[in-house]
C-alpha positions, 0 to 999 in steps of 0.5 A: 443891746437897746443902746445899739438898736436905737441908732439903727431905728433912726437910720436913714436907710429904710431897710436898716430902720425897719429891721431895727424896729422889728428887733426892737419889737422882739426885744420887748417881747422877751423882756415883757412877756404877756404870759408871765411877770413883767420884768422891771425896766429902767426908766431912762432906756424906756424913755429913750425907746418910746421917744424913738418910736414917737419920732418914727410914728409921727414921721410922714416922709418915710418908706412904707415898710418903716411906717408899718414896722413903726406901727407894729413895734408901738403897739407891742410897746404899749401892750406890754409896757402900758403900766410904765407909761404916763402921759406918753400913752394917750399921745401914742394911741392918738398917733395909732388912731391917725394912722388908722385913718390913713388909707396906706397905713390902716391895715397895719393899724388894724392889726395894731389895735388887735395887739392892743386889745390882747393886752392884759394890761389896763389900756384906757382907750376910752379915756384917751378919746380913742375908742369910739373913733377906733370902733367907727373906723373899724366898722366902716372897714367892714364894707371895703373890698379888700378882704385882708382888711375886713378880716383884720377889722373883725379880729380887731372888733372881736378883741375890742368887744372882749376887753371894752364891750361894756363901754360900746355905745348903742350906736356903735353896737348898731353899726357893727351888727349891721355891717357884720350881718352883711358878711354872714353868708356863704360867699366867703365862709372864712369871713362869716365864721369870724363875723359870727365869732365877733358878734358872739363875743360882744354879746357875751361881753355886753349882753345889751347888745343881744336885741341888736344881734337878734334883729340884725345878725340872727336872720342871716345866720339862719339863712346861712344855716340852710346853705349846703356850703356850711361847715367847719369854723362857720358852723362851730361859730353859729353854734357859739352864737345861739347860746350867747343870744340865749344868755343875753336875756334879750326879748325874744332870745330865750331857748324856746324861741330860738329853737322854734326859729331854728325848726322854722328855718327848715320847715319854712321853705316848703318841704323839709326834704327839699333842703340838703342833708347837710342843712339838717345836720347843721340844724340838728347840731344847733338844736342840740347845743341850745337844749343841752345848755337849757338843762336835762328837763328841756332835753327830755321835753324836746326829745319827747316832741321829736318822737312825735315827728319820728312816729308820725311825720309830716314828710320824710324831711321832717322825720329825718330832721327829728332823728338827727336832732335826737342823735345830736341831743344824745351825743350831748346828753344822756337819753337812757332814761327815755327807752322810747327813743332807742326803740323809735330809732331802731324801728326806723332802721327797718323802714323803706326810705334810704334817707330815714335809715341813714339818719336813724343810723347816725342817730343811734350812734349819737344817742349811744355816745351819751351813755356808752355803758347802757347802749354799747352792749345793746348795739354790739348784740344787734350787730352780731344778730343781723350779720350779713343783712342790710342792717348790718351796714347801718348798725355798723355805721352807728358803731362808727359814729360812736368811735369816731365821736370819742376819737375825734370830738368836735364842737361844744359838747358837755362831756367826751365819752370814754371807750373802756379797754373791755369795750375796745376788745369787744369792738375789735373782735366784732369788726374782725368778725364782720369782714368775711361774708359781708358786703363791700359797703360794710367793709368800708365801714369796718375799715373806717371804724378800725382806723378811728379805733386805732386813734384811741388804742394805737398799740393794741389795734395796730398790733392785731391789724398787722397780724392780719396782713398775712390773712389768706383772705383778700377782703381782710387784707383790704380792709386792714390796709384801708383802715390806715387812711383813717388813722391819718389826722391833720394835727399831731397825734399820739398814734403817729409814733406807732405808725412810723413803724407800722406803715411800711409793712402795711403799704408793702401790699402794693405788691399784693396779688389782689388788685382790691388790696393793691388799690387800698394800699395806693389810696392809703399811700395818697392819704399818708402822703397828703397829711403825714408825708414824714411818715412815708419819707422818714425811715423808721422801725429799723428801716435804713432807707426811706419807705417811700423809696422802696414803695415807689417801684410798686407804685409805678407798677399799678400805672401799667395797663395789664392785659389780664385785667381786661375782660370781654363781656358778650352782650349778644349783638356786640361785645363790651370790653371792661377794664378791671384795672382802670380804677387802680391806675386812676388811684395810682396816678392820683397818688403820684400827683399828690407826691408831686405836689408835696415838697417832702415827697417830691425829692425822692421822685426819679424824673425819667421813670416818672416821665415814663409813667406819665407818658403811658398814662397820657395815652390811657383812658380819658379818666386817667388822661385828665390827671396826667394833663394836670401833672405834666403842667405841674412837672414843667415848673417842678422839673423843666429839664426832665420835660425837655429831655422827654418831650420827644416822647410825649408828642405821640400821646398828646397828638393822639388826644388832640386828634381824637374825634367824637362819635356822631351820636355823642350826647352832650355829657360826652361832648363836655367831657371831650372838650374838658380833655381838650382844654387840659391837654392844651394847657399842658402843651402851652406849659411845655411850649413856654419852657426855655430850650424847647425850640431844640426839640424838632418833633415838638416843634413840628407837632405844634405846627401840624396840630396845635397851631392849625385853625381848628385847635387855634 
């Protein structure tokens, strides 16, 4: 095979040469896998291979595609065959360095050095005189405007830090920290996360870099911690950086100093209550990660000091932060030996401040995760004791926090707690009993908890939920159907196997007599179509046809304006019309929008019916019109023929929207909303006007001349 591919690498036609290089790269991956024992290679073919790569890598007068393929293949060859190379390896590495300095090939070369850094073979970049110049080039790339280049440079620097960190000179470390610090901000959280990860990896591999990271990377990281945008990967990497700094032994980077820095970050901005709740949650998670790495003694000491802020807080923000910190500490360590913690949190549930009660609820759930056998019986007893009161919602939220933490663990945790089958049975019975007689907010929390519980015990929970679909209580049916959306997680999960047969029976409630149940079914269908479209498209559970085909007529029916859902309220001097079906129609059109976006679901939509319902939505309430305008613009690119066939019928609702006049006493908010609606409808009209063949529709052309192209609109 090698004898057949090598002549193609040297071919004069760039397409053949580039493809030959790619085939060669794949061949090397098969013959010399990194995760297995390297296969022996004959010296002669290897010499021919590297000779061909050397020629392609040196050549300047060749197509860009060939250059990039040659760089990628050379890096793969060096990463997988370095143990078989002699004096050829340094020469190849120096050629890659030259390509790194070239503006045309630098991005491909950056990725090539990432491949080299990931190799388990001994690649002596320093001995070849390549390491320091490469690090200098990669560091300068961090300030370039091209985002893919900055991101690739961070990935390469991270890999090189892990493999060659102890060889980094102080000058290289300082320059890297300075450039990486500039990327640690909320302007681009993906870049910030990668920068934090690269800094953390370098500090772990090269503890001498700790002082530089403490001085240059930590201050912007603490500023980022206060941002309301901080979440996901960036927050997780920040939680990795702090323990790395503490473990480096740098002066001022001990756990106590870092904890003071974290807490002063919140308290140093005036009132802690001025920061968003998300900032308090982020700080609490970082505090817990640091304290838990220091051991049980530090956790107990910190918890004791936080109890002071809970009991005698300087302000509401400090009390909320202390409660959240206790919850995160309890999530990572067992606080059952400090009974005053549970007592302080429980007493906070009865305070007047909604912020404090919400934080106490999350804190109670977090603390319970640290020792389920100790806290779970007490939590269940409390929920039963306060049925029907405001505290029921708070305690159910705490229970949901426990179940969600077990079902979907995230972030660095010491251990993941386990919910026993006995606990599952108690929780399931408690949730079922909490549906009737509770407020709407309690039922929403119950639905979420049931959904998360199904991720742990899918067969048991789903079987019990399906038996409740025939319940006479609309509240029970709505909770059961609402729980479905919380069973849908982004990645593949064991619950998916059981959902395949349960989805259709639960979503058949789209035809339920109660509008709240129907809306719950619409929202659950939207979640499934967005995250796991295969569950609603593929037939399962003995069903011959696709579930979506059966559900679509019922979904279309929810977009209709029903007179029996409109009521008139007499307010004395005037009457007010209330449309109880508005929220259901909004949810239905949002679901249709998701189905339209999904390539998997889109093929099952019947365009004439879809367009008919869209026409109805274009003449509906303004809250329904806005998503319909967006859907119409999308439909012009997805199904232009269907739009052309129905363009004549669309003229009426589009004209009605464009000619709507604001009331003379309209406030600024209403005026802004009206302008947004006009912009949306004009975007939809522009999309229709750009369709080939629309000039053959006289009503639409007359509408354009009469309304759209007149001076007020134009």
